[in-house]
ChimeraX commands (.cxc) that place a marker at each C-alpha (Angstrom):
marker #1 position -20.25,24.68,-35.04 radius 0.5
marker #1 position -21.35,25.20,-38.65 radius 0.5
marker #1 position -19.73,28.13,-40.41 radius 0.5
marker #1 position -22.03,30.79,-41.82 radius 0.5
marker #1 position -21.91,30.95,-45.63 radius 0.5
marker #1 position -19.98,33.94,-46.95 radius 0.5
marker #1 position -21.84,36.51,-48.98 radius 0.5
marker #1 position -21.31,35.95,-52.69 radius 0.5
marker #1 position -18.91,38.67,-53.86 radius 0.5
marker #1 position -20.09,40.62,-56.88 radius 0.5
marker #1 position -23.15,42.00,-58.57 radius 0.5
marker #1 position -25.29,41.39,-61.60 radius 0.5
marker #1 position -23.92,42.76,-64.86 radius 0.5
marker #1 position -27.00,44.93,-65.44 radius 0.5
marker #1 position -26.63,46.49,-61.96 radius 0.5
marker #1 position -22.98,47.39,-62.67 radius 0.5
marker #1 position -23.91,48.85,-66.06 radius 0.5
marker #1 position -26.72,50.90,-64.46 radius 0.5
marker #1 position -24.28,52.26,-61.84 radius 0.5
marker #1 position -21.74,53.05,-64.56 radius 0.5
marker #1 position -24.41,54.89,-66.59 radius 0.5
marker #1 position -25.09,57.18,-63.60 radius 0.5
marker #1 position -21.41,57.92,-63.05 radius 0.5
marker #1 position -18.34,55.96,-64.25 radius 0.5
marker #1 position -17.21,53.47,-61.61 radius 0.5
marker #1 position -14.93,50.49,-61.11 radius 0.5
marker #1 position -15.67,47.52,-58.88 radius 0.5
marker #1 position -12.56,46.65,-56.86 radius 0.5
marker #1 position -12.42,44.38,-53.81 radius 0.5
marker #1 position -16.20,44.39,-53.43 radius 0.5
marker #1 position -16.54,48.18,-53.55 radius 0.5
marker #1 position -17.74,50.56,-56.24 radius 0.5
marker #1 position -15.14,53.27,-56.74 radius 0.5
marker #1 position -15.83,56.41,-58.78 radius 0.5
marker #1 position -13.57,57.14,-61.71 radius 0.5
marker #1 position -12.22,60.67,-61.67 radius 0.5
marker #1 position -12.62,62.62,-64.90 radius 0.5
marker #1 position -9.51,62.78,-67.08 radius 0.5
marker #1 position -7.53,65.99,-67.23 radius 0.5
marker #1 position -6.20,67.14,-70.63 radius 0.5
marker #1 position -2.63,66.02,-69.82 radius 0.5
marker #1 position -3.86,62.46,-69.16 radius 0.5
marker #1 position -5.71,62.41,-72.47 radius 0.5
marker #1 position -2.64,63.73,-74.32 radius 0.5
marker #1 position -0.44,61.01,-72.82 radius 0.5
marker #1 position -3.01,58.35,-73.67 radius 0.5
marker #1 position -3.28,59.71,-77.21 radius 0.5
marker #1 position 0.54,59.77,-77.61 radius 0.5
marker #1 position 0.82,56.15,-76.43 radius 0.5
marker #1 position -1.99,55.04,-78.70 radius 0.5
marker #1 position -0.14,56.61,-81.65 radius 0.5
marker #1 position 3.12,54.91,-80.63 radius 0.5
marker #1 position 1.35,51.55,-80.42 radius 0.5
marker #1 position -0.50,51.91,-83.74 radius 0.5
marker #1 position 2.29,50.45,-85.93 radius 0.5
marker #1 position 2.33,47.35,-83.72 radius 0.5
marker #1 position -1.43,46.98,-84.08 radius 0.5
marker #1 position -1.06,47.19,-87.86 radius 0.5
marker #1 position 1.61,44.45,-87.77 radius 0.5
marker #1 position -1.04,42.31,-86.05 radius 0.5
marker #1 position 1.02,41.81,-82.92 radius 0.5
marker #1 position -1.48,43.26,-80.50 radius 0.5
marker #1 position -4.83,44.99,-80.10 radius 0.5
marker #1 position -5.02,48.32,-78.27 radius 0.5
marker #1 position -8.22,49.58,-76.71 radius 0.5
marker #1 position -9.16,52.57,-74.60 radius 0.5
marker #1 position -11.62,50.99,-72.22 radius 0.5
marker #1 position -12.10,48.66,-69.34 radius 0.5
marker #1 position -12.86,45.04,-68.62 radius 0.5
marker #1 position -14.94,43.03,-66.19 radius 0.5
marker #1 position -14.27,39.81,-64.34 radius 0.5
marker #1 position -17.16,37.45,-64.87 radius 0.5
marker #1 position -17.48,33.68,-64.91 radius 0.5
marker #1 position -20.81,33.51,-66.72 radius 0.5
marker #1 position -21.37,36.91,-68.32 radius 0.5
marker #1 position -24.13,37.87,-65.88 radius 0.5
marker #1 position -22.31,38.06,-62.54 radius 0.5
marker #1 position -19.44,40.53,-62.12 radius 0.5
marker #1 position -16.78,40.05,-59.45 radius 0.5
marker #1 position -14.60,42.94,-60.58 radius 0.5
marker #1 position -14.48,45.85,-62.99 radius 0.5
marker #1 position -11.45,47.87,-64.04 radius 0.5
marker #1 position -11.04,50.88,-66.33 radius 0.5
marker #1 position -7.36,51.41,-67.20 radius 0.5
marker #1 position -6.31,54.36,-69.33 radius 0.5
marker #1 position -5.19,51.97,-72.08 radius 0.5
marker #1 position -5.40,48.19,-72.47 radius 0.5
marker #1 position -3.26,45.99,-74.69 radius 0.5
marker #1 position -4.17,42.46,-75.74 radius 0.5
marker #1 position -2.16,39.76,-77.45 radius 0.5
marker #1 position -3.83,39.58,-80.86 radius 0.5
marker #1 position -4.16,35.75,-80.82 radius 0.5
marker #1 position -5.89,35.84,-77.42 radius 0.5
marker #1 position -8.19,38.63,-78.60 radius 0.5
marker #1 position -9.18,36.77,-81.77 radius 0.5
marker #1 position -9.96,33.66,-79.70 radius 0.5
marker #1 position -12.10,35.81,-77.38 radius 0.5
marker #1 position -14.03,37.22,-80.36 radius 0.5
marker #1 position -14.72,33.68,-81.60 radius 0.5
marker #1 position -15.92,32.52,-78.16 radius 0.5
marker #1 position -18.09,35.60,-77.53 radius 0.5
marker #1 position -19.91,36.39,-80.80 radius 0.5
marker #1 position -21.69,39.44,-79.30 radius 0.5
marker #1 position -18.46,40.84,-77.79 radius 0.5
marker #1 position -19.13,44.31,-79.23 radius 0.5
marker #1 position -22.39,44.59,-77.27 radius 0.5
marker #1 position -21.00,44.07,-73.76 radius 0.5
marker #1 position -18.06,45.03,-71.58 radius 0.5
marker #1 position -14.89,43.10,-72.35 radius 0.5
marker #1 position -14.56,39.97,-70.25 radius 0.5
marker #1 position -11.00,39.33,-71.38 radius 0.5
marker #1 position -8.23,40.33,-68.96 radius 0.5
marker #1 position -5.68,42.46,-70.85 radius 0.5
marker #1 position -2.05,41.49,-71.20 radius 0.5
marker #1 position -0.86,45.03,-70.46 radius 0.5
marker #1 position -2.60,47.92,-68.68 radius 0.5
marker #1 position -1.53,51.56,-68.62 radius 0.5
marker #1 position -2.46,53.95,-65.82 radius 0.5
marker #1 position -1.72,57.69,-65.92 radius 0.5
marker #1 position -1.56,59.30,-62.48 radius 0.5
marker #1 position -3.92,62.21,-61.81 radius 0.5
marker #1 position -3.27,65.05,-59.36 radius 0.5
marker #1 position -6.21,63.84,-57.28 radius 0.5
marker #1 position -5.02,60.22,-57.04 radius 0.5
marker #1 position -4.03,58.85,-53.66 radius 0.5
marker #1 position -0.98,56.58,-53.60 radius 0.5
marker #1 position -2.84,53.84,-51.70 radius 0.5
marker #1 position -5.67,53.84,-54.28 radius 0.5
marker #1 position -3.26,53.67,-57.22 radius 0.5
marker #1 position -1.33,50.79,-55.67 radius 0.5
marker #1 position -4.57,48.96,-54.86 radius 0.5
marker #1 position -5.52,49.21,-58.53 radius 0.5
marker #1 position -2.07,47.98,-59.68 radius 0.5
marker #1 position -2.32,44.98,-57.33 radius 0.5
marker #1 position -5.86,44.27,-58.62 radius 0.5
marker #1 position -4.61,44.24,-62.24 radius 0.5
marker #1 position -1.84,41.78,-61.38 radius 0.5
marker #1 position -4.22,39.55,-59.37 radius 0.5
marker #1 position -6.58,39.55,-62.35 radius 0.5
marker #1 position -3.79,38.13,-64.51 radius 0.5
marker #1 position -2.54,41.26,-66.31 radius 0.5
marker #1 position 1.06,40.47,-67.28 radius 0.5
marker #1 position 2.49,44.01,-67.31 radius 0.5
marker #1 position 1.29,47.31,-65.82 radius 0.5
marker #1 position 2.78,50.68,-66.71 radius 0.5
marker #1 position 2.17,53.45,-64.18 radius 0.5
marker #1 position 2.88,56.77,-65.85 radius 0.5
marker #1 position 3.62,59.74,-63.62 radius 0.5
marker #1 position 3.42,62.93,-65.70 radius 0.5
marker #1 position 4.53,65.12,-62.78 radius 0.5
marker #1 position 7.99,63.58,-62.42 radius 0.5
marker #1 position 7.98,62.17,-65.98 radius 0.5
marker #1 position 8.61,58.55,-65.05 radius 0.5
marker #1 position 7.10,55.18,-65.86 radius 0.5
marker #1 position 6.99,52.45,-63.21 radius 0.5
marker #1 position 6.78,48.94,-64.68 radius 0.5
marker #1 position 5.09,46.17,-62.70 radius 0.5
marker #1 position 5.20,42.58,-63.95 radius 0.5
marker #1 position 3.21,39.48,-63.07 radius 0.5
marker #1 position 5.01,37.33,-60.51 radius 0.5
marker #1 position 7.47,40.01,-59.33 radius 0.5
marker #1 position 7.37,41.83,-56.01 radius 0.5
marker #1 position 9.47,44.68,-57.39 radius 0.5
marker #1 position 8.77,47.41,-59.90 radius 0.5
marker #1 position 11.23,49.19,-62.15 radius 0.5
marker #1 position 11.09,52.97,-62.49 radius 0.5
marker #1 position 12.22,54.43,-65.80 radius 0.5
marker #1 position 13.16,58.06,-66.39 radius 0.5
marker #1 position 13.11,60.28,-69.50 radius 0.5
marker #1 position 16.20,58.85,-71.24 radius 0.5
marker #1 position 15.41,55.21,-70.39 radius 0.5
marker #1 position 13.81,52.90,-72.93 radius 0.5
marker #1 position 10.38,51.39,-72.24 radius 0.5
marker #1 position 9.63,48.10,-73.96 radius 0.5
marker #1 position 6.56,45.92,-74.37 radius 0.5
marker #1 position 8.16,42.90,-72.71 radius 0.5
marker #1 position 6.65,39.56,-73.67 radius 0.5
marker #1 position 3.35,41.24,-74.62 radius 0.5
marker #1 position 4.65,43.33,-77.56 radius 0.5
marker #1 position 8.31,42.22,-77.81 radius 0.5
marker #1 position 9.37,44.62,-80.56 radius 0.5
marker #1 position 7.81,47.71,-78.94 radius 0.5
marker #1 position 10.47,50.10,-77.66 radius 0.5
marker #1 position 10.25,53.84,-76.99 radius 0.5
marker #1 position 12.15,56.49,-75.07 radius 0.5
marker #1 position 10.20,57.39,-71.91 radius 0.5
marker #1 position 10.62,61.12,-72.51 radius 0.5
marker #1 position 8.77,60.80,-75.85 radius 0.5
marker #1 position 5.60,59.89,-73.97 radius 0.5
marker #1 position 5.59,63.33,-72.37 radius 0.5
marker #1 position 6.45,65.27,-75.54 radius 0.5
marker #1 position 2.82,65.44,-76.77 radius 0.5
marker #1 position 1.70,68.88,-77.86 radius 0.5
marker #1 position -1.75,70.27,-78.47 radius 0.5
marker link #1:1,2 radius 0.2
marker link #1:2,3 radius 0.2
marker link #1:3,4 radius 0.2
marker link #1:4,5 radius 0.2
marker link #1:5,6 radius 0.2
marker link #1:6,7 radius 0.2
marker link #1:7,8 radius 0.2
marker link #1:8,9 radius 0.2
marker link #1:9,10 radius 0.2
marker link #1:10,11 radius 0.2
marker link #1:11,12 radius 0.2
marker link #1:12,13 radius 0.2
marker link #1:13,14 radius 0.2
marker link #1:14,15 radius 0.2
marker link #1:15,16 radius 0.2
marker link #1:16,17 radius 0.2
marker link #1:17,18 radius 0.2
marker link #1:18,19 radius 0.2
marker link #1:19,20 radius 0.2
marker link #1:20,21 radius 0.2
marker link #1:21,22 radius 0.2
marker link #1:22,23 radius 0.2
marker link #1:23,24 radius 0.2
marker link #1:24,25 radius 0.2
marker link #1:25,26 radius 0.2
marker link #1:26,27 radius 0.2
marker link #1:27,28 radius 0.2
marker link #1:28,29 radius 0.2
marker link #1:29,30 radius 0.2
marker link #1:30,31 radius 0.2
marker link #1:31,32 radius 0.2
marker link #1:32,33 radius 0.2
marker link #1:33,34 radius 0.2
marker link #1:34,35 radius 0.2
marker link #1:35,36 radius 0.2
marker link #1:36,37 radius 0.2
marker link #1:37,38 radius 0.2
marker link #1:38,39 radius 0.2
marker link #1:39,40 radius 0.2
marker link #1:40,41 radius 0.2
marker link #1:41,42 radius 0.2
marker link #1:42,43 radius 0.2
marker link #1:43,44 radius 0.2
marker link #1:44,45 radius 0.2
marker link #1:45,46 radius 0.2
marker link #1:46,47 radius 0.2
marker link #1:47,48 radius 0.2
marker link #1:48,49 radius 0.2
marker link #1:49,50 radius 0.2
marker link #1:50,51 radius 0.2
marker link #1:51,52 radius 0.2
marker link #1:52,53 radius 0.2
marker link #1:53,54 radius 0.2
marker link #1:54,55 radius 0.2
marker link #1:55,56 radius 0.2
marker link #1:56,57 radius 0.2
marker link #1:57,58 radius 0.2
marker link #1:58,59 radius 0.2
marker link #1:59,60 radius 0.2
marker link #1:60,61 radius 0.2
marker link #1:61,62 radius 0.2
marker link #1:62,63 radius 0.2
marker link #1:63,64 radius 0.2
marker link #1:64,65 radius 0.2
marker link #1:65,66 radius 0.2
marker link #1:66,67 radius 0.2
marker link #1:67,68 radius 0.2
marker link #1:68,69 radius 0.2
marker link #1:69,70 radius 0.2
marker link #1:70,71 radius 0.2
marker link #1:71,72 radius 0.2
marker link #1:72,73 radius 0.2
marker link #1:73,74 radius 0.2
marker link #1:74,75 radius 0.2
marker link #1:75,76 radius 0.2
marker link #1:76,77 radius 0.2
marker link #1:77,78 radius 0.2
marker link #1:78,79 radius 0.2
marker link #1:79,80 radius 0.2
marker link #1:80,81 radius 0.2
marker link #1:81,82 radius 0.2
marker link #1:82,83 radius 0.2
marker link #1:83,84 radius 0.2
marker link #1:84,85 radius 0.2
marker link #1:85,86 radius 0.2
marker link #1:86,87 radius 0.2
marker link #1:87,88 radius 0.2
marker link #1:88,89 radius 0.2
marker link #1:89,90 radius 0.2
marker link #1:90,91 radius 0.2
marker link #1:91,92 radius 0.2
marker link #1:92,93 radius 0.2
marker link #1:93,94 radius 0.2
marker link #1:94,95 radius 0.2
marker link #1:95,96 radius 0.2
marker link #1:96,97 radius 0.2
marker link #1:97,98 radius 0.2
marker link #1:98,99 radius 0.2
marker link #1:99,100 radius 0.2
marker link #1:100,101 radius 0.2
marker link #1:101,102 radius 0.2
marker link #1:102,103 radius 0.2
marker link #1:103,104 radius 0.2
marker link #1:104,105 radius 0.2
marker link #1:105,106 radius 0.2
marker link #1:106,107 radius 0.2
marker link #1:107,108 radius 0.2
marker link #1:108,109 radius 0.2
marker link #1:109,110 radius 0.2
marker link #1:110,111 radius 0.2
marker link #1:111,112 radius 0.2
marker link #1:112,113 radius 0.2
marker link #1:113,114 radius 0.2
marker link #1:114,115 radius 0.2
marker link #1:115,116 radius 0.2
marker link #1:116,117 radius 0.2
marker link #1:117,118 radius 0.2
marker link #1:118,119 radius 0.2
marker link #1:119,120 radius 0.2
marker link #1:120,121 radius 0.2
marker link #1:121,122 radius 0.2
marker link #1:122,123 radius 0.2
marker link #1:123,124 radius 0.2
marker link #1:124,125 radius 0.2
marker link #1:125,126 radius 0.2
marker link #1:126,127 radius 0.2
marker link #1:127,128 radius 0.2
marker link #1:128,129 radius 0.2
marker link #1:129,130 radius 0.2
marker link #1:130,131 radius 0.2
marker link #1:131,132 radius 0.2
marker link #1:132,133 radius 0.2
marker link #1:133,134 radius 0.2
marker link #1:134,135 radius 0.2
marker link #1:135,136 radius 0.2
marker link #1:136,137 radius 0.2
marker link #1:137,138 radius 0.2
marker link #1:138,139 radius 0.2
marker link #1:139,140 radius 0.2
marker link #1:140,141 radius 0.2
marker link #1:141,142 radius 0.2
marker link #1:142,143 radius 0.2
marker link #1:143,144 radius 0.2
marker link #1:144,145 radius 0.2
marker link #1:145,146 radius 0.2
marker link #1:146,147 radius 0.2
marker link #1:147,148 radius 0.2
marker link #1:148,149 radius 0.2
marker link #1:149,150 radius 0.2
marker link #1:150,151 radius 0.2
marker link #1:151,152 radius 0.2
marker link #1:152,153 radius 0.2
marker link #1:153,154 radius 0.2
marker link #1:154,155 radius 0.2
marker link #1:155,156 radius 0.2
marker link #1:156,157 radius 0.2
marker link #1:157,158 radius 0.2
marker link #1:158,159 radius 0.2
marker link #1:159,160 radius 0.2
marker link #1:160,161 radius 0.2
marker link #1:161,162 radius 0.2
marker link #1:162,163 radius 0.2
marker link #1:163,164 radius 0.2
marker link #1:164,165 radius 0.2
marker link #1:165,166 radius 0.2
marker link #1:166,167 radius 0.2
marker link #1:167,168 radius 0.2
marker link #1:168,169 radius 0.2
marker link #1:169,170 radius 0.2
marker link #1:170,171 radius 0.2
marker link #1:171,172 radius 0.2
marker link #1:172,173 radius 0.2
marker link #1:173,174 radius 0.2
marker link #1:174,175 radius 0.2
marker link #1:175,176 radius 0.2
marker link #1:176,177 radius 0.2
marker link #1:177,178 radius 0.2
marker link #1:178,179 radius 0.2
marker link #1:179,180 radius 0.2
marker link #1:180,181 radius 0.2
marker link #1:181,182 radius 0.2
marker link #1:182,183 radius 0.2
marker link #1:183,184 radius 0.2
marker link #1:184,185 radius 0.2
marker link #1:185,186 radius 0.2
marker link #1:186,187 radius 0.2
marker link #1:187,188 radius 0.2
marker link #1:188,189 radius 0.2
marker link #1:189,190 radius 0.2
marker link #1:190,191 radius 0.2
marker link #1:191,192 radius 0.2
marker link #1:192,193 radius 0.2
marker link #1:193,194 radius 0.2
view
């Protein structure tokens, strides 16, 4: 018996962009998933982290972007789309990407980040958050930080490990192999004031 061909997973880039224009979405495991609007506390945490990373960006160790990325083999067909709260790229990889994709500013990033940061929202379901973490790691993201502002912890997931490490307020969070010299106290992430 001849096997039926499987449906080609994905969608055209312009279809994804049209869907995103209607309402922000991600494309995970063949399904469009709406992105919930950020609450002020999520934005404050993201802003605090961006400020903490800025000196490392200036030292040309890494590039930090608030925005997502797509998985695409040819630039026109998307097999996945993710929108982390913060993405971090190794500067050398990012410069190579810019050279290979001259119009990189005019399209979604097609470079998988080295580190992704997610800030938990009150409306997030545990199963959805973990699905997203697993998707990042499958995509090739080397480190994922899951920030929980309600218990003030950061869970660190690394490529190739089945275990995560949960850090509390007095623990030190580091950038691992992505930004080796980056090191902050976890509690400082939650100290942002308006």
